[in-house]
C-alpha positions in Angstrom: 15.2 -15.5 6.7 16.7 -17.2 3.5 19.5 -16.0 1.5 17.1 -15.1 -1.3 15.0 -13.2 1.0 17.6 -11.3 2.5 18.8 -9.9 -1.3 15.6 -9.2 -2.2 14.6 -7.4 1.1 17.4 -5.2 0.1 15.1 -3.6 -3.1 12.7 -2.6 -0.7 14.6 0.1 0.5 14.3 2.2 -2.4 11.6 4.8 -3.0 11.2 8.1 -5.3 12.9 10.0 -2.2 15.8 7.3 -2.0 16.5 6.7 -5.1 20.3 5.5 -4.8 21.7 4.2 -1.8 25.2 3.4 -0.7 27.0 0.3 0.7 27.0 1.8 3.8 23.5 3.1 4.1 22.2 -0.3 3.0 24.3 -2.0 6.2 22.4 0.8 8.6 19.0 0.0 6.9 19.1 -3.8 6.8 20.9 -4.0 10.2 23.5 -6.7 8.7 27.2 -7.0 8.6 29.0 -5.5 5.7 30.4 -8.1 4.0 26.7 -9.9 3.6 25.3 -6.9 2.4 28.1 -6.2 0.1 27.7 -10.2 -1.3 23.6 -9.7 -1.8 24.4 -6.1 -3.7 27.1 -7.7 -6.0 24.4 -10.8 -6.7 21.4 -8.4 -7.6 23.9 -6.3 -9.7 25.1 -9.5 -11.4 21.4 -10.4 -12.3 20.3 -6.7 -13.3 18.1 -6.0 -10.7 20.7 -3.3 -9.6 23.4 -0.9 -11.1 25.9 0.8 -9.6 27.1 4.6 -10.4 30.3 4.6 -11.9 31.2 7.5 -9.9 29.4 7.9 -6.6 29.1 3.5 -6.5 25.9 4.0 -4.9 23.3 1.6 -6.2 20.1 2.2 -8.0 17.4 -0.3 -9.4 18.9 -2.1 -12.7 16.9 -2.9 -15.9 15.9 -6.4 -14.9 13.3 -4.5 -13.0 11.8 -2.3 -16.1 11.7 -6.0 -18.2 9.7 -7.9 -15.4 7.5 -4.7 -14.9 6.6 -4.8 -18.5 6.0 -8.5 -18.4 3.8 -8.4 -15.2 1.9 -5.3 -16.9 1.5 -6.8 -20.0 0.1 -10.3 -18.9 -1.8 -9.4 -15.8 -2.7 -5.4 -16.5 -3.0 -3.8 -13.0 -2.3 -0.4 -13.5 -4.5 -0.2 -16.6 -7.2 -1.8 -15.0 -7.1 0.6 -11.9 -5.9 3.9 -13.7 -9.5 5.1 -14.5 -11.3 3.8 -11.1 -8.6 5.9 -9.3 -8.8 8.9 -11.3 -12.6 9.0 -11.3 -12.3 8.5 -7.3 -10.0 11.6 -7.3 -12.2 13.7 -9.4 -15.1 13.0 -7.6 -13.3 13.7 -4.1 -11.0 16.4 -5.3 -8.4 14.4 -3.0 -5.5 12.1 -3.8 -6.3 8.7 -4.0 -4.2 5.5 -4.4 -4.8 1.8 -5.3 -2.4 -0.9 -3.9 -2.2 -4.9 -3.9 -1.1 -7.4 -1.1 2.3 -8.4 -0.7 2.6 -10.9 1.8 1.8 -9.0 5.1 2.6 -5.4 3.7 0.5 -3.4 0.8 2.6 -2.4 -2.2 1.1 0.9 -3.9 0.4 0.4 -8.1 -1.1 3.5 -9.0 -2.1 7.1 -7.7 -3.4 10.4 -8.7 -4.1 14.1 -7.3 -6.5 16.0 -8.7 -4.1 19.0 -7.4 -7.0 21.3 -6.7 -6.2 22.4 -3.6 -2.9 24.1 -2.3 -2.2 21.9 0.1 -1.8 18.5 -1.1 -0.8 14.9 0.2 2.8 13.7 -0.5 2.8 10.2 -1.8 5.3 7.8 -2.8 4.8 4.7 -5.2 8.0 2.9 -4.1 6.7 3.2 -0.3 5.3 0.0 1.6 2.4 0.7 3.2 1.7 -1.3 6.9 -1.5 -3.3 7.6 -1.9 -1.8 10.9 -1.4 1.7 10.8 -3.2 2.5 7.1 -6.9 2.6 6.0 -5.9 0.5 3.5 -4.3 -2.0 5.6 -6.9 -2.2 8.1 -9.6 -2.5 5.4 -8.1 -5.4 3.8 -7.5 -7.3 7.3 -11.0 -6.6 8.4 -12.1 -8.9 5.1 -9.4 -11.0 5.3 -9.0 -14.8 6.8 -8.6 -15.1 10.5 -5.5 -16.8 10.3 -4.4 -13.8 8.1 -5.4 -11.3 10.9 -4.0 -13.6 13.5 -0.5 -13.5 11.7 -0.6 -10.1 11.0 -1.1 -9.1 14.5 1.5 -11.8 15.5 4.1 -9.7 13.8 5.6 -6.5 15.8 3.3 -3.4 15.2 5.5 -0.4 15.0 4.3 3.4 15.6 4.7 5.6 12.7 3.2 8.5 14.9 1.9 9.6 18.1 -1.5 8.2 17.3 -0.5 5.1 15.4 -2.6 2.1 17.4 -0.5 -0.8 18.4 -2.8 -2.5 20.8 -4.5 -5.5 19.2 -7.5 -5.5 21.2 -8.4 -1.7 19.5 -7.3 -2.9 16.3 -10.0 -5.9 16.2 -12.3 -3.5 16.7 -11.4 -1.3 14.3 -11.7 -4.5 12.1 -15.2 -4.9 13.2 -16.5 -1.8 12.8 -14.8 -2.0 9.1 -16.9 -5.0 8.4 -19.9 -3.4 9.3 -19.5 -0.1 7.4 -17.1 -1.7 4.4 -14.4 1.2 4.7 -12.0 1.8 7.5 -11.4 5.6 8.5 -7.9 6.7 10.3 -7.0 10.0 11.3 -3.1 10.6 11.5 -2.0 7.0 12.2 0.5 7.1 9.4 1.5 10.3 8.6 0.8 13.2 11.2 -0.7 15.6 8.5 -3.1 12.9 6.7 -6.5 11.4 7.4 -7.7 8.7 5.0 -10.6 6.3 4.2 -9.6 2.8 2.6 -11.6 0.0 1.4 -10.9 -3.5 0.1 -10.4 -4.7 -3.5 -11.8 -8.4 -3.8 -10.2 -11.3 -5.9 -11.9 -13.9 -7.6 -12.7 -15.6 -4.3 -14.4 -13.0 -2.6 -11.0 -12.0 -0.4 -9.1 -8.9 -0.3 -6.1 -8.7 -2.7 -5.5 -5.4 -2.5 -7.2 -1.8 -1.6 -8.1 1.6 -2.8 -8.0 4.7 -0.4 -8.6 8.5 -0.4 -6.0 10.8 1.4 -7.0 13.8 2.9 -4.9 16.8 4.5 -5.9 17.2 8.1 -6.5 20.7 8.1 -9.3 20.1 5.6 -10.8 17.0 7.1 -14.6 18.0 8.2 -17.1 15.0 8.9 -19.4 16.5 6.1 -16.3 15.7 3.8 -15.0 12.6 5.0 -18.8 11.1 4.9 -18.8 12.4 1.2 -15.7 10.2 0.8 -16.6 7.2 2.2 -19.7 7.0 0.3 -17.8 7.4 -3.2 -15.4 5.1 -2.1 -18.1 2.3 -1.3 -19.3 2.7 -5.0 -15.5 2.6 -6.1 -15.1 -0.7 -4.0 -17.4 -2.7 -6.1 -16.1 -1.1 -9.5 -12.5 -1.8 -8.6 -13.2 -5.5 -7.4 -15.1 -6.1 -10.4 -12.3 -4.4 -13.0 -9.8 -6.8 -11.2 -11.7 -9.8 -11.9 -13.0 -10.1 -8.4 -16.2 -10.4 -6.7 -17.4 -8.9 -3.5 -18.6 -11.4 -0.6 -22.2 -11.6 0.2 -21.7 -9.8 3.7 -20.3 -6.7 2.3 -22.6 -3.9 3.3 -22.6 -2.2 -0.5 -23.0 -5.8 -2.3 -25.9 -6.7 -4.4 -28.1 -9.0 -2.9 -30.0 -11.9 -4.3 
């Protein structure tokens, strides 16, 4: 891992639940020596990617992040593209929906919404990176990705997030096969012990997944009829989300138009 990668990796530890991080906590999270972590933090701060609280001395995301976010959204608008699609899916299903983009071998959330029509809701943090092997979004992406990408993803360590996270690669490949047949992937309590979800791929111009869209349902509210309804709504949304992002569905996708 190069120096730049090590420095940028520190930015990934921020989330809504962890908006400020001190040096000692960074050392613990990164598993590196204090001097190296401090040097990376100083470099990130000097370039505007971090700023330091004047009293607490903790670090938070800096103004450069805001500037680059504005440039990205102005030149390649993705939140504006996904917002109406995700909001409509949430309205149809009555559940929290979220869209994410592929970032290397993880998924980075870009937009989510919850219609809040139920007392029990799913907690979702857009600052939290989603693993491929433990989420419906990630498995849906892998199911329609190139085989070498899948091999690389499964070649890395597959940590368990709950006692129902599947880490057996043969089992996961069977899940991918089933997902290719149905077009969507359903998982139960594999990333969050209180959440079941159904995810589908968002395709780019070459018909290869660039991200995913998913519906998250509190496990206490799960029934087969409900999840079947969610699946049907999601299948229709996959096409819409892909077209909105300038993509096309592959010809062998279950819900792809033929001819």
